[in-house]
C-alpha positions as CSV (number, residue, x, y, z in Angstrom):
1,M,6.7,-34.8,-27.0
2,V,5.9,-35.5,-23.3
3,K,9.2,-34.1,-22.3
4,N,8.4,-30.9,-24.3
5,C,5.0,-30.6,-22.5
6,F,6.6,-30.9,-19.1
7,Q,9.2,-28.3,-20.1
8,K,6.4,-25.9,-21.2
9,A,4.4,-26.6,-18.0
10,F,7.5,-26.1,-15.8
11,K,8.3,-22.9,-17.7
12,L,4.8,-21.5,-17.2
13,Q,4.8,-22.4,-13.5
14,K,8.2,-20.8,-13.1
15,E,7.0,-17.6,-14.8
16,K,3.8,-17.6,-12.7
17,T,5.8,-17.9,-9.4
18,R,8.2,-15.2,-10.6
19,S,5.4,-12.8,-11.4
20,M,3.8,-13.1,-8.0
21,T,4.5,-11.1,-4.9
22,K,3.8,-12.8,-1.5
23,C,2.1,-10.6,1.0
24,P,4.3,-10.3,4.2
25,K,1.2,-10.0,6.4
26,C,-1.0,-12.9,5.2
27,G,1.1,-14.9,2.8
28,Y,-1.3,-14.5,-0.2
29,D,0.3,-14.6,-3.7
30,N,-0.5,-11.4,-5.5
31,P,0.3,-10.3,-9.1
32,M,3.6,-8.3,-9.3
33,E,1.7,-5.2,-10.4
34,A,-0.5,-5.2,-7.3
35,K,0.2,-2.3,-4.9
36,Y,-2.0,-3.7,-2.2
37,C,-2.6,-7.3,-1.1
38,L,-5.8,-8.6,-2.8
39,N,-6.6,-10.7,0.3
40,C,-6.0,-8.4,3.3
41,G,-5.3,-5.0,1.7
42,Y,-1.7,-4.7,3.1
43,K,0.4,-2.2,1.2
44,L,2.9,-4.2,-0.9
45,V,4.8,-1.5,-2.7
46,Q,6.8,0.6,-0.3
47,E,7.4,4.0,-1.9
48,E,11.1,4.8,-2.2
49,R,11.9,8.1,-0.6
50,E,13.4,10.9,-2.6
51,R,17.1,11.2,-2.1
52,F,18.9,14.5,-2.5
53,E,22.5,13.3,-2.9
54,G,23.9,16.5,-4.4
55,S,22.6,18.7,-1.6
56,G,23.4,16.1,1.0
57,L,27.0,15.8,-0.2
58,L,27.5,19.5,-0.3
59,L,26.2,19.8,3.3
60,L,28.4,17.0,4.4
61,T,31.4,18.6,2.8
62,S,30.7,22.1,4.1
63,G,30.1,20.8,7.6
64,T,33.4,18.9,7.5
65,I,35.2,22.1,6.2
66,L,33.7,24.1,9.1
67,I,35.0,21.6,11.7
68,V,38.4,21.4,10.1
69,T,38.6,25.2,9.8
70,F,37.6,25.4,13.5
71,L,40.5,23.1,14.4
72,F,43.2,24.8,12.4
73,N,42.3,28.5,11.9
74,A,44.0,30.9,14.3
75,L,41.4,33.6,13.9
76,L,38.7,31.3,15.4
77,R,40.7,31.2,18.6
78,V,40.4,35.0,18.8
79,F,36.7,35.2,17.9
80,S,35.0,32.7,20.3
81,L,31.5,33.5,19.1
82,L,32.5,32.7,15.5
83,A,34.1,29.5,16.7
84,I,30.9,28.4,18.4
85,I,29.0,29.1,15.2
86,Y,31.5,27.1,13.3
87,V,31.1,24.1,15.6
88,I,27.3,24.2,15.9
89,F,26.6,24.7,12.2
90,G,29.4,22.3,11.2
91,I,27.7,19.5,13.2
92,T,24.2,20.5,12.0
93,S,25.4,20.6,8.4
94,I,26.9,17.2,8.6
95,Y,23.7,15.8,10.3
96,S,21.2,17.4,7.8
97,G,23.5,16.5,4.9
98,Y,23.5,12.9,5.9
99,R,19.7,12.9,6.3
100,L,19.3,14.5,2.8
101,Y,21.7,12.1,1.3
102,R,20.0,9.0,2.8
103,G,16.5,10.2,1.8
104,T,15.2,10.2,5.4
105,S,14.8,14.0,5.7
106,S,11.7,15.6,7.2
107,L,10.6,19.3,7.3
108,A,12.6,19.8,10.4
109,D,15.7,18.5,8.7
110,L,15.2,20.8,5.7
111,I,14.8,23.8,8.0
112,L,17.9,22.7,9.9
113,A,19.8,22.4,6.5
114,S,18.6,25.8,5.4
115,V,19.6,27.5,8.7
116,S,23.0,25.6,8.6
117,I,23.7,26.9,5.1
118,I,22.7,30.5,6.0
119,F,24.8,30.6,9.2
120,G,27.6,28.6,7.6
121,F,27.7,31.0,4.7
122,A,27.6,34.1,6.9
123,G,30.3,32.7,9.3
124,T,32.7,31.7,6.5
125,L,32.2,34.9,4.6
126,F,32.8,36.9,7.8
127,L,36.0,35.0,8.5
128,Y,37.1,35.4,4.9
129,I,36.7,39.2,5.1
130,I,38.5,39.4,8.5
131,G,41.2,37.1,7.0
132,L,41.8,39.6,4.2
133,A,43.3,42.0,6.8
134,F,45.7,39.2,7.9
135,K,47.9,38.0,5.1
136,G,47.8,34.2,4.7
137,L,44.7,33.5,6.8
138,V,42.2,33.7,4.0
139,T,40.1,30.6,3.3
140,P,37.3,30.8,0.7
141,D,35.1,28.3,2.4
142,W,32.1,30.5,1.9
143,I,32.1,29.5,-1.8
144,I,30.9,25.9,-1.0
145,Y,28.0,27.4,1.0
146,L,27.1,29.6,-1.9
147,I,27.0,26.5,-4.1
148,A,24.9,24.7,-1.4
149,I,22.4,27.7,-1.5
150,V,22.1,27.4,-5.3
151,K,21.7,23.7,-5.1
152,L,19.0,23.9,-2.4
153,L,17.2,26.5,-4.4
154,T,17.2,24.4,-7.6
155,D,16.0,21.4,-5.6
156,R,13.2,23.3,-3.8
157,K,10.4,22.0,-6.0
158,K,11.6,18.5,-5.7
159,L,11.9,19.0,-1.9
160,K,8.3,20.3,-1.6
161,N,7.0,17.3,-3.5
162,A,9.0,14.9,-1.4
163,L,7.6,16.5,1.8
164,K,4.1,16.3,0.5
165,R,4.5,12.6,-0.3
166,G,6.0,12.1,3.2
167,N,3.1,13.9,4.9
168,E,0.5,12.0,2.9
169,S,2.0,8.7,3.8
170,H,2.1,9.7,7.5
171,N,-1.6,10.8,7.4
172,S,-2.9,7.6,5.8
């Protein structure tokens, strides 16, 4: 009987400690459901940032395709302005894709992603049209940018909400 009482008391104590969150600022034990420390007011629950894995992966892939195309496509050696566009927007696509994928994107990152997609699409489509005149130099890389445009458009409401939450947390 005494053993049973000790087991119940130990179990209750274990549940109590498991259902408490220690404040990293003051060390106070708070209930698990507390969002702020009941002693000092420190924010206990860190909001998880929205991640846009699909859009991020599309941008990472498309940026990599631009860089690889720049390295191996003979037409880009002739059109130096197009080659510069490929390199710049390949790098910016990779950067903004990584930021979207990780969930650390800001308004500037979203603008950069949109500009990268637009110029990436225009550059790859232009190279595709020019490549039609030269047999064997056609690469339909523009299709992945078209998919990225559609994905970004379908995520736009989610992106707006994530940006609002990000601005609210910076203002408070």
